[in-house]
C-alpha angles and dihedrals in degrees: 000000000000117000112256125219132195117218118221095191146273113306129194117220132173087268096052136262123352133180110231122211133198108270094041102279117143129200113205114222121214131175111272093022115135112246110199132161140140135208114245114260111260090012124156124207110238133194115273093215128229139279093358095311124114120243104265093220099032088231120201114247131198118268093234096054111112090194095056091205133122118238095264096047091045089054092050092047093050092047088068098039125118088200090060090053092236096126118072102161102056104138096202121107117249137209122224111209145180115222128193123205101169141321109329092002111110124143135186121224147152133235134177111270091231091061094063112192095335093108091054092052091047091054094048094243107177092197134006145167133196118246103187149329131233148106119328098256092046089051089049092051091050091050090052091046091058093045091053101037101036100024092236111158124224093219136047117190113246090228089061091049091052093047094064105033094100093047103052123134111275099231130064090227091058091048091051097047098091097048091045089055093045092046091056091049092045098053090049092059120108118230102056112151112257091230093060116090112213117228129208121255107265109160117212116202122210100180091106093044090053095044094237099147108116090353110177115235112262116244095199149353130228110249098191144339120248135198109278093012123136134211115193133160148099119292112239101167144349131204129170106329093335130106117198104210128186102221094188121249091010094063129227117340127187117233114196102211091208086075088063093063116105096022129107104236129198133195117258130196133220130023097307100160118199128327097166129093113283130181131193118270106256123225115253109292094000126108122218131197122262125246107063090149 
């Protein structure tokens, strides 16, 4: 019987993207590398637990859930989440940032200073700049100031990010233009907390890190893994949690690695292509029906 592995997600290191596995093993991902895995026959997707603790009942979770947590573990995880605004006394300093994902898609967010740019890589931000540094609540107030005054959202749907990755402006200066403009408008606003130190606009571009130059348009995206299903192809790009995989005659398909969590995965040989549900990549803001393949 083939050895089964449990994926703990896509990680971004100084050397690029890596798939992390339970037990600490990492698999480095490079452009052109074959990505191939199957879901164990008869397998069931189980909850990944919360805050480093296993799910006490190993609850089954839906294949399409990107969180891979049961209702109770999801509640526990969110109860200790800065993103959910449930922690007010975190003593760590925080960065406020502007992130750009494509034309007209800029968001404001915060991340712990100690994390550096990891959060931006995890979100698939093509370009970003810091806005300021300070205590958590000051960073939160600044985030809300920008949302209200400049109408900058704090979330961009992943489907919208995927829809434009192959059509981005060619030069880094073009990709930085929107956040440079917003940064200038943001720092001129009244009402910034006194405890937040403003930072100069210094755009950082991730297009090269993600492998987005000459990226072919994706023809589909995996909606879920299924028992006995296979994903196989050559890696052409990666951004955030997404792998862009050339599956052969079917073209490039996006695999959200969050869908791998909770499954027991096995190695597969040969050019097997895709035997999991895939739907067409929707245009930005437009839904499409399932069942492309």
